C-alpha positions as CSV (number, residue, x, y, z in Angstrom):
1,L,-0.2,0.1,0.1
2,A,3.0,2.2,0.8
3,A,4.3,1.8,-2.6
4,L,1.3,2.4,-4.2
5,A,0.9,5.9,-2.1
6,V,4.2,6.5,-3.6
7,V,3.4,5.9,-7.1
8,A,0.3,8.0,-6.6
9,F,2.3,11.4,-5.0
10,W,4.8,11.3,-7.7
11,F,2.0,10.7,-10.5
12,I,-0.1,13.7,-9.1
13,L,2.8,15.5,-8.6
14,F,4.9,15.4,-11.7
15,R,2.4,14.2,-14.1
16,T,-1.1,16.2,-13.4
17,T,-1.7,20.0,-13.7
18,L,-2.8,20.1,-10.4
19,G,1.0,19.0,-9.5
20,Y,2.7,21.6,-11.4
21,E,0.5,24.1,-9.7
22,L,1.1,22.7,-6.2
23,R,4.9,22.8,-7.0
24,A,4.6,26.4,-8.3
25,V,2.7,27.5,-5.3
26,G,5.3,25.8,-3.2
27,L,8.1,27.3,-4.8
28,G,6.8,31.0,-4.9
29,P,3.4,31.9,-4.3
30,R,4.1,35.3,-5.8
31,A,5.4,34.0,-9.1
32,A,2.6,31.7,-9.6
33,A,0.2,34.4,-8.8
34,Q,1.6,36.3,-11.6
35,A,1.3,33.1,-13.9
36,G,-2.3,32.9,-13.1
37,I,-2.7,30.4,-10.5
38,D,-4.6,31.1,-7.2
39,P,-2.2,30.2,-4.2
40,K,-4.4,30.2,-1.5
41,S,-6.8,27.6,-3.4
42,R,-3.4,25.6,-4.2
43,M,-2.4,25.8,-0.6
44,V,-5.9,24.2,0.5
45,L,-6.0,21.6,-2.3
46,G,-2.3,20.6,-1.1
47,M,-3.5,20.4,2.6
48,F,-6.2,18.3,1.6
49,V,-4.0,16.2,-0.8
50,A,-1.8,15.6,2.2
51,G,-4.3,15.2,4.8
52,G,-5.8,12.0,2.4
53,F,-2.4,10.5,2.8
54,A,-2.2,11.1,6.5
55,G,-5.7,9.4,6.5
56,L,-4.6,6.4,4.6
57,A,-1.9,5.8,6.8
58,G,-4.1,6.4,9.7
59,M,-6.7,4.0,8.6
60,V,-3.9,1.3,8.0
61,Q,-2.6,1.9,11.5
62,V,-6.3,1.4,12.8
63,S,-7.6,-1.6,11.2
64,G,-4.2,-3.5,10.8
65,V,-2.7,-2.8,13.8
66,F,-4.9,-1.7,16.8
67,Q,-7.8,-3.1,15.2
68,R,-9.9,-0.5,17.1
69,V,-9.7,3.7,17.3
70,Y,-8.8,5.1,20.5
71,D,-7.3,8.6,21.7
72,G,-3.8,8.8,21.0
73,F,-3.1,5.9,18.6
74,S,-0.8,7.5,16.4
75,A,2.0,8.1,18.6
76,G,3.5,11.3,17.1
77,Y,3.5,9.6,13.6
78,G,2.4,13.1,12.0
79,F,5.4,15.0,13.4
80,D,7.4,12.0,12.0
81,A,6.1,12.4,8.6
82,I,6.7,16.0,8.5
83,A,10.6,15.3,9.0
84,V,10.5,12.4,6.5
85,A,9.2,14.7,4.2
86,L,12.3,17.3,5.0
87,L,14.6,14.5,4.9
88,G,13.3,13.4,1.5
89,K,13.3,16.7,0.1
90,N,9.8,16.2,-1.1
91,S,10.7,13.7,-3.5
92,P,9.2,10.7,-3.9
93,I,12.2,8.6,-3.7
94,G,13.8,10.5,-1.3
95,I,10.8,10.0,1.1
96,V,11.1,6.5,0.6
97,F,14.9,6.4,2.0
98,A,14.0,8.7,4.8
99,A,11.4,6.6,6.0
100,L,13.2,3.5,6.0
101,L,15.6,5.2,7.9
102,F,13.5,6.8,10.4
103,G,11.5,3.3,10.5
104,A,15.1,1.5,11.2
105,F,15.6,4.7,14.0
106,A,12.6,3.3,15.5
107,R,12.9,-0.2,15.5
108,G,16.5,0.0,16.4
109,G,15.9,1.9,19.3
110,T,13.9,-0.8,21.3
111,I,15.9,-3.5,20.5
112,M,19.1,-1.4,21.5
113,Q,17.1,-0.3,24.9
114,S,16.4,-4.5,25.4
115,N,19.9,-5.8,24.3
116,A,22.5,-2.9,25.2
117,H,20.5,-1.2,28.0
118,I,21.0,2.3,26.2
119,S,18.2,4.5,26.5
120,S,15.8,4.7,23.6
121,N,15.7,8.2,23.7
122,L,19.2,8.3,22.2
123,V,17.3,7.8,19.1
124,A,15.2,11.1,19.4
125,V,18.3,12.8,19.9
126,I,19.9,11.0,16.5
127,E,16.5,12.4,14.8
128,A,16.6,15.6,16.2
129,L,20.2,16.1,15.0
130,V,19.4,15.1,11.5
131,L,16.5,17.5,11.2
132,F,18.9,20.3,12.9
133,V,21.3,19.8,10.0
134,I,18.6,19.8,7.3
135,A,17.2,22.8,9.0
136,A,20.7,24.4,9.3
137,E,21.5,23.9,5.5
138,T,18.2,25.5,4.4
139,I,19.0,28.3,6.7
140,L,22.6,28.7,5.4
141,R,21.2,28.6,1.7
142,E,18.8,31.2,2.4
143,L,21.1,33.6,3.9
144,A,23.8,33.4,1.0
145,R,21.2,33.9,-1.5
146,R,19.9,36.9,0.4
147,G,23.6,38.3,0.9
148,R,24.8,37.5,-3.1
149,P,23.1,40.4,-4.7
150,A,24.2,42.9,-2.6
151,A,27.9,41.8,-2.7
152,E,27.5,41.9,-6.6
153,D,25.8,45.3,-7.1
154,S,28.4,47.2,-5.2
155,E,29.3,49.6,-8.2
156,G,30.6,47.0,-10.0
157,D,33.5,45.6,-8.0
158,H,34.4,41.9,-7.5
159,P,32.4,40.3,-5.0
160,G,35.1,40.1,-2.1
161,R,37.6,42.1,-3.6
162,P,36.9,46.0,-3.4
163,G,38.3,48.0,-5.9
164,I,38.5,45.3,-8.3
165,A,36.0,45.7,-11.4
166,C,34.1,43.0,-12.6
167,R,32.3,42.1,-15.6
168,R,28.6,41.2,-16.0
169,R,27.7,38.2,-18.2
170,P,25.4,39.8,-20.8
171,A,21.7,38.7,-20.3
172,R,20.4,36.3,-22.9
173,G,16.9,36.0,-24.8
174,P,14.8,38.1,-26.7
175,R,13.4,40.4,-23.8
176,A,16.9,40.8,-22.2
177,R,17.1,44.2,-20.6
178,R,20.1,45.9,-22.2
179,R,22.4,47.3,-19.6
180,P,25.2,49.6,-20.5
181,A,29.0,48.5,-20.4
182,Q,30.7,49.3,-17.1
183,P,34.0,50.5,-17.4
184,V,37.1,48.2,-16.5
185,A,40.6,49.5,-14.9
186,P,43.5,49.3,-17.6
187,P,45.8,46.5,-16.6
188,P,48.7,47.7,-14.7
189,R,52.2,48.9,-16.3
190,I,54.9,46.8,-15.7
191,G,58.6,48.0,-15.7
192,G,57.8,51.7,-16.3
193,R,57.6,51.7,-20.1
194,A,54.4,53.1,-21.8
């Protein structure tokens, strides 16, 4: 059933118009709105799709494992699912491998506690460290992206080397805006000859 869910997720996300619109809204709601996609309705629709997959997982847990519904049956599977999606980078294959890793953490924690007498809370610490690394990568990438344009636009100076002129690559395409060429300093003279 999980394999079918992964195939359905891949098909919806990468082979349908709905999937294209969901990815466009996820990457940039304002850009998607400029392209004629309503971001709010697509976000709500994305929540419905995710809720459908979560309900499918809950149905398997209730009907196959516990055979009844009671309060608190999930044991935090929803939070684990968020962590799996983050680790899998929202790609179907990545999510499969991340789910296998988190499943190994959960099963290995109980075996580790019974055989080696090590607390199973160590697994929670390792999972948290994995999530911190993922969050740090995202934060650092965003900070680098925000810092890059300011350094490149400082009066034509080379980023990291003030005073050295740099040439910009010309924009390509039929609608490329033509920018005036920036002056470049002549090369330094060597040996005193003119």
